[in-house]
C-alpha positions in Angstrom: 98.9 113.8 87.0 100.1 112.0 83.9 103.2 110.1 83.5 106.2 111.5 81.5 107.0 107.9 80.5 105.0 104.9 79.3 107.1 102.4 81.2 109.7 102.2 83.9 112.3 99.4 84.3 112.5 96.9 87.1 115.4 98.9 88.5 113.4 101.9 88.6 110.7 100.3 90.6 113.3 98.8 93.1 114.8 102.1 93.6 111.6 104.1 94.1 110.4 101.4 96.5 113.5 102.0 98.5 113.0 105.8 98.4 109.4 105.4 99.7 110.7 103.2 102.6 113.2 105.9 103.4 110.5 108.6 103.3 108.5 106.5 105.9 111.2 107.1 108.4 110.0 110.7 108.6 106.4 109.5 109.4 106.4 111.0 112.9 108.9 113.8 112.6 108.9 115.5 109.1 105.6 117.5 109.7 104.5 120.0 108.6 106.7 119.2 105.7 106.0 116.1 103.5 107.8 112.8 104.2 110.3 112.5 101.3 113.0 109.9 100.4 115.7 110.0 97.9 118.0 107.4 96.4 120.9 108.1 94.0 121.9 105.1 91.8 124.5 104.4 89.1 124.3 101.2 87.0 121.6 99.7 89.3 123.7 100.3 92.4 122.8 102.8 95.2 125.5 105.3 95.8 123.6 107.6 98.1 120.3 107.9 99.9 118.6 110.1 102.4 115.2 111.0 103.9 113.8 114.3 105.2 113.8 114.1 109.1 112.5 117.5 110.3 111.4 120.8 109.1 114.2 123.3 108.8 116.8 120.5 108.3 118.3 119.4 105.0 115.9 117.7 102.5 116.1 114.1 101.4 118.0 115.0 98.0 120.7 117.1 99.8 121.4 114.2 102.3 121.5 111.6 99.4 123.8 113.8 97.4 126.1 114.2 100.3 126.5 110.4 100.6 126.9 110.0 96.9 129.4 112.8 96.6 131.1 112.7 93.1 129.3 109.5 92.2 126.2 111.5 91.7 127.5 112.9 88.4 125.8 111.0 85.6 123.7 109.0 88.1 119.9 108.8 88.4 118.0 110.4 91.4 114.8 108.8 92.6 112.7 111.1 94.7 109.3 110.5 96.1 108.2 114.2 95.7 109.1 116.7 93.2 112.3 118.6 94.3 111.6 122.0 95.6 112.6 125.0 93.4 112.3 127.9 96.0 114.3 129.2 98.9 112.5 128.3 102.1 114.2 127.3 105.4 116.6 125.5 103.1 117.9 126.1 99.5 116.2 124.6 96.4 116.8 121.0 96.0 116.3 121.2 92.2 119.4 123.4 92.1 121.4 120.9 94.2 120.6 118.1 91.8 121.7 120.3 88.8 124.9 121.3 90.4 125.7 117.6 91.4 125.4 116.7 87.7 122.8 114.0 87.8 121.7 113.0 84.3 118.2 111.6 85.1 115.5 112.4 87.8 112.6 110.1 88.5 109.9 111.4 90.8 106.8 109.7 92.2 104.6 112.8 92.5 104.5 116.5 91.7 104.6 118.8 94.7 101.2 120.5 95.4 102.9 123.4 97.1 102.3 126.5 94.8 105.9 127.5 95.4 107.1 124.4 93.7 104.3 122.9 91.7 105.9 122.0 88.4 108.7 124.4 88.8 111.1 122.0 90.2 110.7 119.6 87.3 110.9 122.5 84.9 114.2 123.7 86.4 115.6 120.2 85.9 114.6 119.9 82.3 115.9 123.5 81.5 119.3 122.2 82.8 119.3 119.3 80.3 118.3 116.6 82.9 116.1 113.7 81.8 112.9 113.8 84.0 110.2 111.2 84.4 107.3 111.3 86.8 104.5 109.3 88.3 106.4 106.2 89.3 104.5 104.7 92.2 102.3 107.8 92.3 99.5 106.4 94.5 101.9 105.1 97.1 103.6 108.5 97.3 100.3 110.3 97.7 99.1 107.9 100.3 102.2 108.4 102.4 101.7 112.2 102.5 97.9 112.2 102.3 97.7 114.9 104.9 100.2 117.2 103.1 98.2 116.8 99.8 94.9 117.4 101.6 96.1 120.6 103.2 97.6 122.1 99.9 94.9 120.8 97.5 91.7 121.2 99.8 92.7 123.7 102.4 91.9 121.3 105.2 93.8 118.5 107.0 93.2 114.8 106.4 90.7 113.9 109.0 90.9 110.6 110.7 88.2 109.7 113.4 89.5 107.2 116.0 86.8 105.1 117.6 86.7 102.1 119.9 83.5 100.1 120.2 82.0 96.8 121.6 80.8 94.0 119.3 77.3 95.5 119.6 78.5 99.0 118.3 78.7 100.8 121.7 81.4 103.2 122.9 80.6 103.8 126.6 78.2 102.9 129.2 75.0 104.9 129.7 76.7 106.7 132.5 79.7 107.7 130.2 82.3 105.2 131.5 84.4 104.0 128.7 87.7 102.9 130.1 88.6 100.5 128.8 86.7 98.9 126.0 89.7 97.6 124.1 92.9 95.9 125.1 96.2 97.3 126.0 97.7 96.2 122.6 94.9 98.4 120.9 95.6 101.4 123.1 99.3 101.1 122.3 98.5 101.0 118.6 96.6 104.3 118.9 99.8 105.9 120.1 101.4 105.3 116.7 98.5 106.9 114.9 98.7 109.9 117.3 102.3 110.2 116.7 101.9 110.6 112.9 99.2 113.2 113.4 99.8 116.9 113.4 97.0 117.5 115.9 94.5 115.6 118.0 90.9 117.0 118.4 88.5 116.6 121.3 85.2 118.1 122.0 84.2 119.8 125.3 82.1 116.8 126.5 85.0 114.3 125.9 87.4 116.7 127.5 85.3 117.1 130.6 84.1 113.5 131.1 87.2 111.5 130.1 89.9 114.1 131.1 92.2 112.7 128.4 95.8 113.7 128.0 95.9 113.4 124.2 99.7 113.0 124.2 102.0 110.4 122.6 103.2 107.7 124.9 105.0 104.3 124.7 106.3 104.8 121.1 109.6 103.9 119.8 111.1 106.9 117.9 112.2 106.1 114.4 114.3 109.3 114.2 116.0 109.0 117.6 116.8 105.4 118.3 118.4 106.3 121.6 115.6 108.5 122.8 113.0 107.5 125.4 109.8 106.1 123.9 107.7 109.0 122.6 110.2 111.6 123.5 109.9 114.8 121.4 106.7 113.8 119.5 104.0 116.3 120.6 101.0 116.7 118.3 99.0 119.9 119.0 96.1 119.1 121.2 92.9 120.9 120.0 89.8 121.4 122.2 86.5 122.8 121.3 85.2 124.8 124.2 82.7 127.4 123.1 82.2 129.3 126.3 85.6 128.5 127.9 83.8 126.8 130.8 84.1 123.0 130.0 87.5 122.2 131.5 88.3 121.9 135.2 91.3 123.7 136.5 93.0 120.3 137.0 92.3 119.1 133.5 95.2 117.2 131.9 94.7 119.2 128.6 95.6 122.3 130.5 98.7 121.0 132.1 101.2 122.5 129.7 102.8 119.2 128.9 102.1 119.5 125.2 101.0 122.5 123.0 97.3 123.0 123.3 94.8 125.2 121.3 91.4 125.9 122.8 88.9 127.1 120.3 86.0 129.1 121.5 83.1 131.2 120.3 83.7 134.9 119.5 83.2 136.9 122.5 84.0 134.2 125.1 86.4 135.1 127.7 88.1 133.0 130.4 86.9 133.6 133.9 90.2 132.6 135.6 93.7 131.5 134.9 93.0 127.8 134.2 93.7 128.4 130.5 97.0 130.2 131.0 99.1 127.5 129.6 96.9 127.0 126.5 96.5 129.1 123.4 93.0 130.6 122.9 91.6 131.3 119.4 88.1 132.0 118.1 86.1 130.0 115.6 82.9 130.8 114.0 79.8 129.3 115.7 76.6 128.6 113.8 73.1 127.3 114.6 72.4 125.9 118.0 75.8 127.2 119.3 77.7 124.5 117.3 81.1 125.2 115.9 81.4 125.9 112.1 83.3 122.7 111.2 84.4 123.8 107.7 85.8 127.0 109.3 87.6 124.8 111.9 89.3 122.8 109.2 90.4 126.1 107.5 91.9 127.3 110.7 93.9 124.2 111.3 95.1 124.1 107.7 96.4 127.7 108.3 98.4 126.3 111.2 100.0 123.6 108.8 98.0 120.7 110.3 98.4 117.9 107.8 96.7 115.0 109.5 94.0 115.5 112.3 93.1 112.7 114.5 89.7 113.1 116.1 89.2 111.5 119.5 85.8 112.8 120.4 82.2 111.6 121.4 79.4 110.4 119.1 77.9 113.9 118.5 81.0 115.6 117.2 82.2 112.6 115.3 78.7 112.2 113.7 78.6 115.9 112.8 82.0 115.7 111.1 80.9 112.8 109.1 77.6 114.3 108.0 79.5 117.4 107.0 81.7 115.3 104.7 84.7 116.1 106.6 85.8 112.6 107.7 88.4 110.9 105.4 88.8 107.8 107.3 87.7 105.9 110.5 90.2 104.1 112.6 87.9 101.7 114.3 88.9 99.2 117.0 86.3 96.5 117.8 86.6 94.6 121.1 85.0 91.2 121.6 82.8 92.5 124.5 79.0 93.4 124.7 77.8 96.6 126.5 74.1 96.3 125.8 71.5 98.5 124.1 71.4 101.1 126.8 75.1 102.0 126.2 76.2 104.9 124.0 76.2 104.6 120.2 79.2 104.9 117.9 77.9 108.0 116.1 75.0 110.3 116.3 73.6 110.5 112.8 70.4 111.8 111.3 67.8 109.1 110.9 67.5 107.3 107.6 64.2 106.6 105.8 65.5 104.0 103.3 68.2 101.4 103.1 69.4 103.1 100.0 70.4 106.1 102.2 72.8 104.0 104.2 76.3 105.4 104.6 78.7 103.1 102.7 82.4 102.6 103.8 85.2 100.6 102.3 87.8 98.7 104.2 91.4 100.0 103.4 93.0 97.8 106.0 91.9 95.2 108.5 94.0 93.3 111.1 94.0 91.8 114.6 95.5 93.9 117.4 95.8 91.8 120.5 92.3 90.6 121.2 90.7 93.3 119.1 90.0 93.9 115.4 91.2 97.1 113.8 89.6 98.5 110.7 90.6 101.4 108.6 87.6 102.5 106.8 87.0 105.3 104.2 83.8 106.7 102.8 83.0 105.4 99.3 82.2 108.9 98.0 
């Protein structure tokens, strides 16, 4: 996407930075909608601001215009995503900006949604409003990488969460894995879960670890008075080809969070243990393994923007080799488990060092006693 202006002023950058910080407040709650912030300014002074909190509720532009009131006339609106131009659960924001009388609109990124894509900016220009785009474009895309992935690639942004020892092991040979990392690292995982639309586990992990895959111990940005983690419930997704992997007492079947169990065509539950979960079929290919590309399309159809995978080395390795991993969230604990313990990923053997899988570090920091790396494939 090319910029409509060769340069932006220092004030423009300050205002868009503020709009992006506002957008981040919807990190856990705006999905499946994008996280959007808006600032209305006159003469370098903010007269209104807002951010999109939840799907179905007013968008950032509407909230900012309410605060600005009549001061919006002749002002500049800074929006992190192109204003919508269609009627959905709320009226078009492009029309609201026109009616408010703003004279200039600066956006960070065009909306990939086909209902809007370019039409919001076109509506503003037709009304005689000066429009500029691409200010802090990369930052805006990064904030909504899952939304862009779903609309542009027809699949979620896939993040694989892994915890390993210093010697690259994720569990003992007998499968015991609790706990490799510190409490601080496990608390940090909750924040990444909370920003995800769904959390995926395979049958082996679901059976051996009996995970809950819920959000716990998290301060809610949108509800300061709420109990930690209250109301944030990503979809739990389990791959269980023959509907026989989970015990009746499994936490994933307890009904405490929405749960989708994907199974092979023709598989039928043999009892009522899956009664509180939704069942759906997914294509199965060679060796009885799920068609991972089809899995991603199914999740995109359910408006899953960011998918966090918390699975074993086989499923994580298969996703990586299929080119479906966008980033690894890797926690490294200062412990050793030995060469008989389980590996990080199951990958096909390499014949040459030139075939090694390269990753780049996007972020690295210490979390308690552990190190956390955010890594993305280089190609």
